[in-house]
C-alpha positions as CSV (number, residue, x, y, z in Angstrom):
1,M,-12.1,36.2,26.1
2,D,-12.9,37.5,29.6
3,D,-13.3,41.1,30.6
4,S,-10.2,41.3,32.7
5,I,-8.0,40.2,29.8
6,S,-9.7,42.5,27.4
7,T,-9.0,45.4,29.7
8,N,-5.2,44.7,29.4
9,H,-5.2,45.0,25.6
10,N,-7.9,47.6,24.9
11,P,-6.6,51.2,25.0
12,Q,-10.0,52.5,25.9
13,H,-10.0,50.9,29.3
14,R,-6.3,51.8,30.1
15,R,-6.4,55.0,32.1
16,D,-3.3,54.5,34.2
17,P,-0.7,51.9,33.0
18,P,-0.3,49.2,35.6
19,P,3.1,48.4,37.0
20,R,2.9,44.8,35.7
21,R,1.0,43.3,32.8
22,R,-1.3,40.5,33.7
23,S,-0.5,36.9,32.5
24,W,-2.6,35.6,29.7
25,C,-4.0,32.1,29.5
26,C,-5.0,29.5,26.9
27,S,-8.4,31.0,26.3
28,F,-7.0,33.5,23.8
29,A,-8.5,33.2,20.3
30,V,-5.9,35.7,19.0
31,P,-2.3,36.0,20.2
32,P,-1.6,39.0,22.4
33,H,0.9,41.7,21.4
34,S,4.3,40.2,21.3
35,P,7.6,40.2,19.5
36,E,6.7,36.7,18.1
37,N,3.5,38.0,16.6
38,P,4.4,41.0,14.4
39,A,0.9,41.0,12.9
40,F,-0.4,42.3,16.2
41,S,2.5,44.4,17.4
42,H,4.6,47.1,15.7
43,P,8.2,46.8,17.0
44,K,11.2,48.1,15.3
45,P,12.5,45.5,12.8
46,P,15.0,43.2,14.4
47,R,18.2,42.0,12.8
48,K,17.4,39.6,9.9
49,P,17.5,36.1,11.3
50,E,19.8,33.5,9.9
51,T,18.3,30.3,8.3
52,L,20.6,27.5,9.4
53,F,19.1,24.5,7.7
54,K,16.9,23.4,4.9
55,S,13.1,23.1,5.3
56,F,11.6,20.3,7.4
57,A,8.3,18.6,7.3
58,N,7.5,15.7,9.7
59,S,4.4,13.8,8.8
60,P,2.0,13.7,5.8
61,Q,-1.0,13.7,8.1
62,Q,-3.5,16.5,8.2
63,T,-2.5,19.3,10.5
64,T,-4.7,19.9,13.6
65,R,-5.5,23.5,14.3
66,L,-4.0,24.2,17.7
67,G,-4.0,28.0,18.1
68,L,-2.1,29.0,21.2
69,V,-2.0,26.3,23.8
70,G,-2.0,27.5,27.4
71,R,0.4,24.9,28.9
72,I,2.6,22.0,28.2
73,L,2.2,20.2,31.4
74,S,5.7,18.8,31.8
75,P,8.4,19.9,31.7
76,G,7.9,23.4,30.3
77,R,5.0,25.8,29.7
78,V,3.6,28.1,27.2
79,S,4.7,31.6,28.1
80,P,3.0,34.9,28.2
81,I,4.6,36.8,25.4
82,D,5.9,40.0,26.8
83,S,5.6,43.4,25.3
84,D,9.0,44.5,26.6
85,P,11.6,46.9,25.2
86,T,14.0,44.2,24.3
87,L,12.7,43.9,20.7
88,Q,16.0,44.5,19.0
89,E,17.8,41.7,20.7
90,P,19.2,38.9,18.6
91,R,16.7,36.2,17.6
92,V,17.4,32.8,16.0
93,S,15.1,31.6,13.2
94,V,15.5,28.0,12.1
95,S,14.1,25.7,9.5
96,L,14.8,22.2,10.6
97,P,16.6,19.9,8.3
98,S,15.2,17.5,5.8
99,P,17.1,14.2,5.4
100,I,20.2,14.3,7.6
101,P,23.4,12.1,7.9
102,D,23.5,9.0,10.1
103,A,21.9,9.4,13.6
104,H,24.7,8.2,15.9
105,S,23.9,6.4,19.1
106,Q,25.0,8.6,22.0
107,S,23.1,9.0,25.2
108,R,22.0,12.6,26.1
109,S,20.2,12.1,29.4
110,E,22.3,14.4,31.5
111,G,20.5,17.2,33.2
112,L,17.0,16.0,32.6
113,Q,16.2,15.4,36.3
114,N,16.8,19.1,37.1
115,S,14.1,20.3,34.7
116,R,11.0,21.2,36.6
117,P,8.3,23.8,35.9
118,G,8.9,27.1,37.7
119,P,6.4,29.7,38.8
120,E,4.7,31.8,36.2
121,R,6.0,35.3,35.8
122,G,4.7,38.5,34.3
123,A,6.3,41.0,32.0
124,G,9.6,42.4,32.9
125,E,10.7,39.3,34.8
126,E,13.2,38.0,32.2
127,G,16.0,38.6,34.7
128,N,14.5,35.9,36.9
129,L,14.0,33.2,34.3
130,G,14.6,30.2,36.5
131,V,14.8,27.0,34.4
132,F,12.8,28.4,31.5
133,D,15.3,30.4,29.5
134,V,14.4,29.3,26.0
135,R,11.2,30.4,24.1
136,L,10.5,28.1,21.3
137,N,8.0,29.5,18.7
138,L,6.6,26.8,16.4
139,K,4.7,28.0,13.4
140,G,2.6,25.6,11.4
141,K,2.2,25.5,7.7
142,S,-1.5,26.3,8.1
143,G,-0.8,29.4,10.2
144,D,-1.2,27.9,13.7
145,T,1.4,28.9,16.3
146,L,2.6,27.1,19.4
147,V,4.9,28.8,21.9
148,L,6.8,26.8,24.5
149,E,9.1,27.9,27.3
150,L,11.8,25.3,27.9
151,N,15.1,24.7,29.7
152,S,18.2,25.4,27.6
153,E,20.3,22.7,29.3
154,V,17.8,20.0,28.5
155,L,17.5,21.1,24.9
156,S,21.2,21.3,24.4
157,A,21.8,18.0,26.1
158,N,19.3,16.2,23.8
159,S,19.4,17.9,20.5
160,E,22.5,18.8,18.5
161,V,20.4,21.3,16.4
162,F,19.1,23.2,19.4
163,E,22.6,23.0,21.1
164,G,24.0,24.9,18.1
165,L,21.2,27.4,18.0
166,I,21.4,28.2,21.7
167,S,25.2,28.6,21.5
168,N,24.9,30.9,18.5
169,Y,22.2,33.0,20.2
170,R,24.4,33.5,23.3
171,K,27.3,34.5,21.2
172,S,25.1,37.0,19.5
173,R,23.8,38.3,22.8
174,S,27.4,38.8,24.0
175,D,28.1,40.9,20.9
176,F,24.9,42.9,20.7
177,G,23.5,42.8,24.2
178,G,19.9,42.1,25.1
179,S,17.9,39.7,27.2
180,S,19.1,36.3,28.4
181,L,15.9,34.8,27.1
182,C,16.7,32.8,24.0
183,R,14.1,33.0,21.3
184,I,14.0,30.3,18.6
185,E,11.5,30.2,15.7
186,V,10.7,27.0,13.8
187,P,8.6,27.8,10.7
188,E,6.8,25.5,8.3
189,V,6.1,22.8,10.9
190,E,3.6,20.4,9.3
191,K,2.4,18.8,12.5
192,L,2.6,20.9,15.6
193,N,1.3,18.1,18.0
194,V,4.1,15.7,16.9
195,F,6.8,18.3,17.3
196,R,5.5,19.1,20.8
197,E,5.4,15.4,21.7
198,T,9.0,15.0,20.5
199,I,10.1,17.9,22.7
200,E,8.3,16.4,25.7
201,L,10.2,13.1,25.2
202,M,13.4,15.0,26.0
203,F,12.2,15.3,29.6
204,E,11.3,11.6,29.9
205,Q,13.4,9.2,31.9
206,D,12.1,6.2,30.0
207,I,11.0,7.1,26.4
208,S,10.1,3.5,25.6
209,K,7.3,3.5,28.1
210,R,5.8,6.7,26.6
211,L,6.1,5.2,23.1
212,L,4.0,2.2,24.2
213,K,1.1,4.6,24.9
214,I,1.7,6.6,21.7
215,G,1.6,3.6,19.3
216,A,3.6,2.7,16.2
217,Y,1.9,5.1,13.7
218,R,2.6,8.1,15.9
219,S,6.1,6.9,16.8
220,I,7.1,7.0,13.1
221,D,6.2,10.7,13.0
222,I,8.2,11.2,16.2
223,L,11.1,9.3,14.7
224,E,11.1,11.7,11.7
225,V,11.1,14.8,13.9
226,S,13.8,13.3,16.2
227,A,16.0,12.7,13.2
228,G,15.4,16.2,12.0
229,I,16.5,17.9,15.2
230,M,19.2,15.3,15.9
231,F,17.5,14.0,19.0
232,T,19.6,10.9,19.2
233,R,18.0,9.4,22.3
234,G,14.6,9.7,20.7
235,V,15.8,8.2,17.4
236,L,17.2,5.2,19.2
237,S,14.1,4.7,21.3
238,C,11.8,4.9,18.3
239,L,13.9,2.5,16.3
240,R,14.0,-0.1,19.1
241,Y,10.3,0.2,19.7
242,L,9.3,0.0,16.0
243,E,11.5,-3.0,15.5
244,A,9.8,-4.9,18.3
245,V,6.1,-4.4,17.2
246,P,4.1,-5.6,14.2
247,W,3.2,-3.0,11.5
248,S,0.1,-2.4,9.4
249,E,0.6,-1.9,5.7
250,E,0.2,1.9,6.1
251,E,2.8,2.0,8.8
252,E,5.1,-0.1,6.7
253,D,4.7,2.3,3.8
254,K,5.5,5.2,6.1
255,L,8.6,3.6,7.4
256,R,9.8,2.7,3.9
257,S,9.3,6.3,2.8
258,L,11.2,7.6,5.9
259,F,14.1,5.2,5.4
260,N,14.4,6.3,1.8
261,R,14.8,9.9,2.9
262,Y,17.0,9.5,6.0
263,N,20.2,7.6,6.7
264,F,20.2,6.0,10.1
265,D,23.0,4.2,11.8
266,E,23.1,0.7,10.3
267,A,23.9,-0.9,13.7
268,T,20.7,0.4,15.2
269,S,18.4,0.3,12.1
270,G,19.6,-2.9,10.6
271,D,16.8,-5.0,12.1
272,I,14.1,-2.7,10.7
273,L,15.8,-2.6,7.3
274,A,15.9,-6.5,7.3
275,R,12.1,-6.4,7.7
276,L,11.6,-3.8,4.9
277,H,14.0,-5.2,2.2
278,S,14.9,-8.6,1.1
279,L,18.2,-9.6,-0.6
280,D,18.0,-10.6,-4.3
281,S,14.3,-10.1,-4.2
282,V,13.8,-10.6,-8.0
283,H,15.4,-14.0,-8.2
284,S,14.0,-15.2,-4.9
285,Q,10.4,-14.2,-5.7
286,Q,10.4,-15.9,-9.1
287,T,11.9,-19.1,-7.6
288,L,9.4,-19.0,-4.7
289,A,6.4,-18.4,-7.1
290,R,7.4,-21.3,-9.3
291,Q,7.7,-23.6,-6.2
292,L,4.3,-22.5,-4.9
293,V,2.6,-23.2,-8.2
294,W,4.2,-26.7,-8.5
295,S,3.3,-27.5,-4.9
296,I,-0.3,-26.6,-5.4
297,T,-0.7,-28.7,-8.5
298,T,0.7,-31.7,-6.6
299,C,-1.2,-31.1,-3.3
300,T,-3.3,-34.1,-2.2
301,N,-5.6,-32.3,0.3
302,A,-8.5,-30.9,-1.6
303,S,-9.6,-28.4,1.0
304,A,-6.0,-27.0,1.5
305,R,-5.4,-27.0,-2.3
306,N,-8.5,-24.8,-2.9
307,E,-7.5,-22.4,-0.1
308,L,-3.9,-22.1,-1.4
309,K,-5.1,-21.6,-5.0
310,S,-7.1,-18.6,-4.0
311,L,-4.2,-17.2,-2.0
312,V,-1.5,-17.7,-4.7
313,K,-3.8,-16.5,-7.5
314,G,-4.4,-13.3,-5.6
315,L,-0.7,-12.8,-5.1
316,L,0.2,-13.4,-8.7
317,S,-2.8,-11.4,-10.1
318,K,-1.8,-8.3,-12.1
319,S,-4.4,-6.3,-10.2
320,S,-3.0,-7.4,-6.8
321,V,-2.0,-4.8,-4.3
322,Y,1.3,-6.8,-3.9
323,E,2.3,-6.3,-7.5
324,K,5.9,-5.2,-7.8
325,N,8.0,-3.5,-10.5
326,Y,9.6,-6.8,-11.4
327,P,8.1,-10.1,-12.7
328,D,7.1,-12.5,-10.0
329,I,6.8,-15.6,-12.3
330,N,7.7,-15.9,-15.9
331,K,5.7,-17.4,-18.8
332,E,7.9,-20.4,-19.3
333,D,7.5,-21.6,-15.7
334,L,3.7,-21.4,-16.0
335,Y,3.6,-23.3,-19.3
336,N,5.9,-26.0,-17.9
337,V,3.4,-26.6,-15.1
338,C,0.5,-26.5,-17.6
339,Q,2.2,-29.1,-19.8
340,S,2.8,-31.3,-16.8
341,C,-0.8,-31.2,-15.8
342,V,-2.0,-32.0,-19.4
343,D,0.4,-34.9,-19.6
344,S,-1.0,-36.2,-16.3
345,L,-4.5,-35.8,-17.6
346,V,-3.6,-37.9,-20.7
347,S,-2.2,-40.6,-18.5
348,L,-5.4,-40.7,-16.4
349,F,-7.6,-41.0,-19.5
350,E,-5.4,-43.8,-20.8
351,E,-6.0,-45.6,-17.5
352,A,-9.8,-44.8,-17.7
353,T,-10.1,-46.2,-21.3
354,G,-7.6,-49.1,-20.8
355,S,-5.3,-47.6,-23.6
356,N,-2.2,-47.9,-21.6
357,S,-1.5,-50.3,-18.7
358,N,1.7,-48.5,-17.6
359,S,0.4,-45.8,-15.2
360,K,2.6,-42.8,-14.6
361,L,0.9,-41.9,-11.3
362,G,2.8,-41.5,-8.2
363,E,2.2,-43.8,-5.2
364,K,0.7,-40.9,-3.2
365,D,-2.2,-40.7,-5.7
366,S,-2.7,-44.3,-6.5
367,D,-5.2,-44.9,-3.7
368,K,-7.6,-42.1,-4.9
369,P,-10.6,-42.9,-7.1
370,L,-9.9,-42.2,-10.8
371,V,-12.7,-39.7,-11.1
372,E,-11.2,-37.6,-8.3
373,R,-7.8,-37.7,-9.8
374,I,-9.1,-36.5,-13.2
375,S,-11.1,-33.8,-11.6
376,K,-8.0,-32.6,-9.6
377,Q,-5.9,-32.3,-12.8
378,V,-8.7,-30.4,-14.6
379,D,-9.0,-28.0,-11.6
380,N,-5.3,-27.4,-11.8
381,I,-5.4,-26.7,-15.5
382,N,-8.3,-24.3,-15.1
383,W,-6.6,-22.5,-12.2
384,L,-3.4,-22.1,-14.3
385,L,-5.5,-20.9,-17.2
386,E,-7.1,-18.2,-15.0
387,I,-3.6,-16.9,-14.2
388,L,-2.6,-17.0,-17.8
389,L,-5.7,-15.1,-18.9
390,D,-5.1,-12.5,-16.2
391,R,-1.6,-12.0,-17.5
392,Q,-2.7,-12.1,-21.2
393,M,-0.5,-15.1,-21.8
394,A,-3.1,-17.8,-22.7
395,E,-2.8,-17.7,-26.5
396,E,-0.3,-20.5,-26.6
397,F,-2.5,-22.7,-24.4
398,V,-5.3,-22.6,-27.0
399,N,-2.8,-24.2,-29.4
400,I,-1.8,-26.8,-26.8
401,W,-5.4,-27.7,-26.1
402,A,-6.5,-27.8,-29.7
403,E,-3.7,-30.3,-30.6
404,Q,-4.7,-32.9,-28.0
405,R,-5.8,-35.5,-30.5
406,D,-5.2,-38.4,-28.1
407,L,-7.6,-36.8,-25.5
408,I,-10.2,-36.2,-28.2
409,Q,-10.1,-39.8,-29.4
410,M,-10.2,-41.1,-25.8
411,H,-13.2,-38.8,-25.1
412,E,-15.3,-40.8,-27.5
413,N,-14.5,-44.1,-25.6
414,A,-14.6,-42.8,-22.0
415,S,-17.5,-42.9,-19.6
416,A,-19.8,-39.8,-19.7
417,M,-19.1,-39.2,-16.0
418,V,-15.4,-38.9,-16.7
419,R,-15.2,-37.3,-20.2
420,Y,-17.2,-34.2,-19.3
421,E,-14.3,-33.1,-17.2
422,L,-12.4,-32.3,-20.5
423,S,-15.2,-30.0,-21.6
424,R,-14.7,-28.0,-18.4
425,V,-11.4,-26.9,-19.8
426,S,-12.9,-26.2,-23.2
427,A,-15.7,-24.2,-21.5
428,M,-13.1,-21.8,-20.0
429,L,-11.5,-21.2,-23.4
430,F,-14.9,-20.7,-25.1
431,I,-15.9,-18.1,-22.5
432,A,-12.6,-16.3,-22.8
433,L,-13.0,-16.1,-26.6
434,G,-16.6,-15.0,-26.5
435,T,-16.1,-12.3,-23.8
436,R,-13.0,-10.8,-25.6
437,K,-10.6,-11.8,-22.9
438,L,-8.6,-14.0,-25.3
439,H,-7.4,-12.9,-28.7
440,C,-6.2,-15.5,-31.2
441,R,-5.7,-15.7,-34.9
442,T,-8.5,-17.1,-37.1
443,E,-6.8,-20.4,-37.7
444,V,-6.2,-20.9,-34.0
445,R,-9.8,-20.2,-33.1
446,L,-11.0,-22.5,-35.9
447,G,-8.7,-25.3,-34.7
448,L,-10.0,-25.1,-31.2
449,L,-13.7,-25.1,-32.2
450,E,-13.3,-27.9,-34.7
451,A,-11.6,-30.0,-32.1
452,W,-13.8,-29.4,-29.0
453,F,-17.1,-28.1,-30.2
454,G,-18.5,-31.6,-30.8
455,P,-17.4,-32.9,-27.4
456,M,-18.9,-29.9,-25.8
457,L,-22.3,-30.7,-27.4
458,L,-22.2,-34.2,-26.0
459,D,-21.1,-33.1,-22.4
460,F,-23.4,-30.1,-22.0
461,G,-26.0,-32.1,-20.1
462,W,-23.4,-33.4,-17.6
463,L,-22.0,-29.9,-17.2
464,Q,-25.4,-28.6,-16.3
465,R,-25.7,-31.3,-13.6
466,C,-22.1,-30.9,-12.3
467,R,-21.4,-27.3,-12.9
468,K,-18.6,-26.9,-10.3
469,G,-18.8,-23.1,-10.4
470,L,-19.4,-22.9,-14.2
471,D,-21.9,-20.3,-15.4
472,M,-24.0,-22.2,-18.0
473,R,-25.8,-19.1,-19.5
474,A,-22.4,-17.3,-19.9
475,L,-21.1,-20.5,-21.6
476,E,-24.0,-20.6,-24.0
477,E,-23.7,-16.9,-24.9
478,A,-19.9,-17.2,-25.3
479,M,-20.1,-20.3,-27.5
480,G,-22.4,-18.4,-29.9
481,Q,-20.1,-15.4,-29.9
482,A,-17.0,-17.5,-30.5
483,L,-18.6,-19.2,-33.5
484,L,-19.5,-15.8,-35.0
485,T,-15.9,-14.8,-35.0
486,L,-15.2,-17.4,-37.7
487,P,-15.6,-17.0,-41.5
488,L,-19.2,-17.6,-42.6
489,K,-18.4,-20.8,-44.4
490,Q,-16.9,-22.4,-41.2
491,Q,-19.8,-21.0,-39.2
492,Y,-22.2,-22.9,-41.5
493,A,-20.6,-26.3,-40.7
494,L,-20.6,-25.8,-36.9
495,F,-24.0,-24.2,-36.7
496,M,-25.6,-27.1,-38.7
497,E,-23.9,-29.6,-36.3
498,W,-25.4,-27.7,-33.3
499,F,-28.8,-27.6,-35.1
500,R,-28.9,-31.4,-35.6
501,C,-27.8,-32.0,-31.9
502,F,-30.3,-29.5,-30.5
503,S,-33.2,-30.9,-32.5
504,K,-32.4,-34.4,-31.1
505,N,-31.5,-33.7,-27.5
506,G,-33.2,-30.4,-26.7
507,T,-32.0,-28.9,-23.4
508,E,-29.2,-31.4,-23.1
509,C,-27.5,-29.2,-25.7
510,P,-26.6,-25.5,-25.4
511,N,-29.1,-23.0,-26.8
512,L,-27.4,-21.1,-29.5
513,S,-30.6,-19.8,-31.1
514,K,-29.6,-16.1,-30.8
515,A,-26.2,-16.6,-32.5
516,F,-27.8,-18.9,-35.1
517,Q,-30.2,-16.0,-36.1
518,I,-27.3,-13.6,-36.5
519,W,-25.5,-16.1,-38.7
520,W,-28.6,-16.6,-40.8
521,R,-29.1,-12.9,-41.3
522,R,-25.5,-12.3,-42.2
523,S,-25.4,-15.3,-44.6
524,F,-28.7,-14.9,-46.5
525,L,-30.6,-11.7,-45.8
526,R,-27.5,-9.6,-46.6
527,G,-26.2,-12.0,-49.2
528,S,-26.9,-9.6,-52.1
529,E,-24.7,-7.0,-50.5
530,S,-21.9,-9.5,-50.0
531,C,-22.1,-10.6,-53.6
532,A,-21.9,-7.1,-54.8
533,I,-18.8,-6.5,-52.7
534,E,-17.1,-9.7,-53.9
535,S,-17.9,-8.8,-57.6
536,R,-16.3,-5.4,-57.2
């Protein structure tokens, strides 16, 4: 604060009161004495202001500390706050409304061209107000204050709220007397900058050009303030601008929240609502998800199929950011697709082993090599199994896979370069069981292991050479853990089968030594304890 300004407000330097108080500028760190700042002045208490509306908050963004800003460049200015004797004049205090009725489309551009900044004035010049006859005092929630001097005609022409406030003030002035300067307080403003920008738009000839510079995120904040003060021209301009530009997800969430709290004219906001909400969304999403899954399993382009699998799996995942409150695909639809893929796999192995000359393949797949077609169906089954595991719906698929007696029989007769594809499906189920992602009854786990443990031992060498994304160490560990979930008598038969295979083929078989040691310790070293328990 400079010395000249300090002199005006420090009684020790005031020997003779000057005829006029000097104007203050934006360098103040603390507001000067004024009727709007009772903490720094001691006037007689004015008549209790009337609160006309409910509380208003515009944007959830963090409030910027503004203090007192020296000027608003166009069309008004921040005023020196006078220490004048008109402290008992009527004052309007307003809390702007929360959600309001429909914002009607009516142009309020009259009188805007006549609003131009006038010369600054000192104390005692309220009789010569020029175009600045309204003092708007904005008080932020964090304690910041912004004072603007504006033209009442422009405010009244653009805002129904300010029109009513100014009219009420003038009626009160005619009853009680006082200055012609209309003072309006707006408390609890969450974002002072946004409120000021909204007021500035009242003096713009073309609001849309200004919104292009402001951007979509800020325009949503301005839309909320405009709706709160019933600034119809601002509301319509913001709606037209937001409808024409793309939104980020954050902007979409802000708009959705705003439209849930405010009712806008359907004729002007219908296009935005059409982008935010879809008709019959539950039915349409389930139908679309089912169609997408079917399309992917029948896709013939391998590169496109892999890309789409990743996309749709992410959309259907329970942990997806796109998860909604309603189901996007039901269990029955997924299992229908799974059963179709398993049936196609059976037909392909019948063709591979010569068991059935009547092929069920479509003409679009008949020109592909048999190995490629088998691999495609296995990829489809594993992809569907991942979705089922994510949704904790895979228990029934364990039963389906364990009961594939035809596939197990054809596995013995098929070529090694084809049959190992079946063990890729078994591997996913073994890993899910061993890592506690899949919970089944004892008889279901036993049926799966008795059916597919032997084929897995035969195909393990091929799986090592053609992994296709399979983690072999995780598979070995999970196989051992899955075996250990069975009763000890059933573990004995399966571990002895592994022992014979491993002693013959070595690394061509999975290494279950760790699980075998656990089974041995549980079966024999603690056998006396088990016998004691059984005898009791």
